[in-house]
C-alpha positions, -999 to +999 in steps of 0.1 A: +073+168-580+084+172-544+092+208-537+124+216-519+106+231-490+086+198-485+118+178-487+136+199-461+105+195-438+105+158-443+142+155-435+137+178-404+110+155-391+127+122-397+133+099-368+168+094-380+197+119-375+202+138-407+234+158-414+242+175-447+277+190-454+296+208-480+323+188-499+348+200-473+326+186-444+311+220-433+277+213-418+249+231-437+219+212-423+210+193-390+175+181-383+155+181-350+165+145-341+201+156-342+193+184-317+174+159-295+202+133-295+232+155-293+220+184-272+232+210-297+210+235-315+214+235-352+227+270-350+256+258-328+268+233-355+260+250-387+293+261-403+313+236-383+327+202-391+314+169-379+346+165-360+330+185-333+312+153-324+343+132-321+346+110-289+382+100-294+371+064-297+381+060-334+417+064-346+427+089-373+431+061-398+394+053-394+384+088-405+409+089-433+395+058-448+359+071-443+366+104-461+386+086-488+356+063-495+333+093-498+358+113-519+358+084-544+321+088-549+312+057-529+288+052-500+301+044-465+282+026-438+292+014-404+291+022-366+302+055-352+309+063-316+305+101-310+300+124-280+270+147-273+273+182-260+268+169-224+297+145-229+275+114-232+287+088-256+264+082-286+266+050-306+252+052-341+246+031-371+254+055-400+250+055-437+268+084-456+264+092-493+279+117-517+256+143-533+264+148-570+258+177-593+230+174-619+254+162-645+271+138-619+304+156-628+314+165-592+305+160-556+285+190-542+281+177-506+274+146-484+243+134-465+245+113-434+215+093-421+222+079-387+203+060-361+211+061-323+218+026-313+230+035-278+197+025-261+196-006-282+231-015-272+223-007-236+193-030-237+213-057-254+240-054-228+214-056-201+198-086-217+232-103-220+239-095-184+206-109-173+211-140-195+246-144-179+230-139-144+203-165-152+229-190-164+249-185-131+218-188-110+206-217-130+239-237-127+247-227-091+212-230-077+208-251-045+176-265-061+175-288-090+160-271-121+146-288-152+134-269-183+107-291-199+087-294-231+052-308-225+042-337-247+004-339-253-021-363-266-056-351-274-049-319-254-037-337-223-001-336-210+011-372-210+049-366-203+077-340-204+108-340-225+139-326-207+154-297-226+179-285-199+190-295-163+213-278-140+242-292-120+222-296-088+198-319-107+228-342-114+237-342-077+202-350-066+195-378-091+231-390-092+232-390-130+251-368-156+228-367-187+191-356-187+187-338-221+163-356-244+151-379-215+115-383-206+106-369-171+085-400-163+116-423-167+139-401-146+114-401-118+110-438-118+083-444-144+056-423-129+023-419-145+024-382-154-014-376-162-023-391-128+003-371-109-008-338-125-044-345-116-037-354-080-013-325-072-028-296-090-031-262-072-036-227-082-012-199-071-017-163-082-040-174-109-014-199-123-016-237-125+011-252-101+017-288-094+034-297-060+042-331-045+067-349-023+082-383-031+110-407-021+139-413-045+166-437-035+163-429+002+160-392-005+130-371+004+123-347-026+100-318-029+087-310-065+072-279-079+061-277-116+047-246-134+042-234-169+063-208-187+039-203-216+030-226-245+045-262-239+074-248-219+075-258-182+099-255-153+103-282-126+120-273-093+134-302-072+146-297-036+163-324-015+146-319+019+161-351+034+185-330+059+156-307+066+132-335+075+159-352+095+166-320+114+129-315+120+126-351+133+155-345+155+139-313+169+106-332+175+126-360+193+144-334+213+111-316+222+096-350+232+126-358+252+126-324+269+089-328+277+097-363+291+125-349+312+102-321+326+075-346+334+100-369+350+114-340+371+079-330+382+072-366+391+104-368+411+094-337+430+061-353+437+077-384+450+101-364+473+072-343+485+047-371+491+061-407+488+092-400+508+076-377+533+046-400+542+066-430+554+087-408+577+055-393+592+042-428+599+076-440+613+077-409+636+041-414+647+046-451+657+079-443+673+063-416+694+035-439+705+060-465+716+083-439+733+054-422+751+034-451+763+051-485+756+040-497+791+004-491+782+006-511+749+000-548+746+025-571+731+004-576+699+001-538+695+038-533+700+046-560+674+021-544+650+038-510+654+073-525+651+061-543+619+048-510+605+080-492+613+100-520+597+078-520+565+079-483+562+117-482+567+122-509+539+099-489+515+117-456+523+152-473+519+143-487+485+128-453+474+159-435+486+181-460+468+161-455+436+162-418+439+200-419+443+203-441+412+181-418+392+202-387+403+233-406+391+216-413+357+207-377+353+244-366+360+256-391+334+273-412+361+256-444+352+282-462+331+278-498+321+309-520+326+300-554+310+316-585+327+310-623+325+280-632+347+264-664+358+228-657+353+215-684+377+238-672+406+227-636+401+189-645+402+194-666+433+213-637+450+183-614+443+160-641+457+179-643+489+177-605+493+139-606+488+131-638+506+118-621+538+095-599+517+082-630+498+078-650+529+055-624+545+031-630+516+039-668+513+050-663+477+071-689+461+103-679+443+112-703+415+144-702+395+146-722+363+179-709+348+207-731+336+238-731+357+259-730+325+244-698+311+267-669+311+259-634+299+277-602+293+264-573+313+271-548+341+268-567+374+254-540+396+229-529+369+217-564+362+212-570+399+192-538+402+170-548+372+163-584+383+158-573+420+134-546+409+114-569+386+112-597+413+102-572+439+074-559+417+062-594+411+060-600+449+043-566+453+015-573+428+010-610+436-016-621+461-007-642+492+002-678+482+012-668+446+044-674+427+072-654+410+092-675+385+125-666+367+134-687+336+158-682+307+161-693+271+185-687+242+175-668+211+204-666+186+232-647+203+209-633+230+198-647+264+162-640+273+155-638+311+117-639+319+104-627+353+069-640+356+043-637+383+008-649+390-003-615+402-031-590+393-017-581+358-014-548+341-041-531+320-031-528+283-033-490+282-007-488+310+017-513+294+026-488+266+040-463+291+050-485+320+088-477+316+082-440+317+072-415+345+054-393+319+021-408+332+010-415+367+012-454+366+021-462+402-002-486+418-005-500+453+004-536+458-019-564+469-010-557+505-012-519+499+026-517+493+035-482+481+051-477+446+063-449+424+071-464+390+107-451+393+122-486+396+108-497+361+120-464+345+155-470+358+155-506+348+147-496+312+176-471+312+200-497+326+189-523+300+195-498+273+230-490+286+238-528+284+226-530+247+196-550+258+159-548+254+130-551+279+094-558+272+062-567+291+033-591+284+004-590+309-032-602+312-053-585+339-062-610+365-037-636+354-003-620+359+026-604+340+058-614+324+088-591+319+115-602+294+150-588+293+176-597+267+214-597+270+244-609+250+253-645+256+289-655+264+297-691+252 
């Protein structure tokens, strides 16, 4: 039989809290676990009642019923909320039993076996708090989240079954129900095995699958990873706005680069193309002023012709620069009016007839007298004059510049065609921009900057039109502009 001393030792070393009392509740035994949990030494509680441990949590009725149950010879079990010596609240799961005399005639005491559940309850509370936090994060996440169950055939994942999906997923895919659906169907009947093979990566030693796809005009980023076993998590991010913003930034950067290049080109024009003609004009004027008596009539005519040509070029350049400055200040505003296209072309021909006559270039106008368009008058005159002037400039003596028009739906197409030297294909792509140095001297060494074509493109855009070029080197060029027709 177990000796009394061995029994006391076993109780003393028990992991549970052991208290033994007299029938009146006086404590006669407390084990080491009691001392550890409550902070009292057994000497401090021996001879005292368990009420020393009360926390004030339980009402008097609770204790009355507890002691009545024990006094009736019955066991009592339940949760107790007590207080340690330091004031810490101790939650226990307790089982209290009466101790009977050998003949079971009377109760000689009580034994309480209790287990501290405070830590367990704390852990449970923490777990519940974390679960609550997870639920909040899950439902309010700005990213779509799917909890998935992998479906396998012969060890290979062939699809996923959706166990759970958050609110953002519904917003992204514009649907309410996902649970029980196959992922392949939700994503548009994708081939899951192929997708996993093509987009497998490894991050921190774990298998991860990342890809990007279009879904109903949305750009979506996907990230799939395992949670253990057949459980997977899929994150879906709608990056449409981000991609749109990145594209806008790229466009802004490109536009800024173009503006800087244009600014540098303009400064170069001012420093060189505007300065050189004045130097030539001043030089010829000085020669005439200082020694006109010594010059022959042919020499005087040659110098006068040079002064005239330089003055015309400089005037056109100054006019283009002023127009460009207005466009940079936002002062170019299109005011569309009804225009007779044939009359406008003939007006431009009259303005450029002397320039064309110098090179014996024919100006042909094949535009119907009944064709009316809707555009800004000054801008359209600038565009046509610039295109015709370029045609004259790059056409050899005896050539031809022709303007002709045709209808295409609600648009009128005006073609300005020449029999000139043409434009290389590589230069055609950037001909309406100053980003590259595309200026070329004319067939009679006429100067040029490329500024006129850039301004023409801006003005066409302001009038909701389009401009394009087709050219074959050695055969000529054809510029086409489109405008709205007025019936």
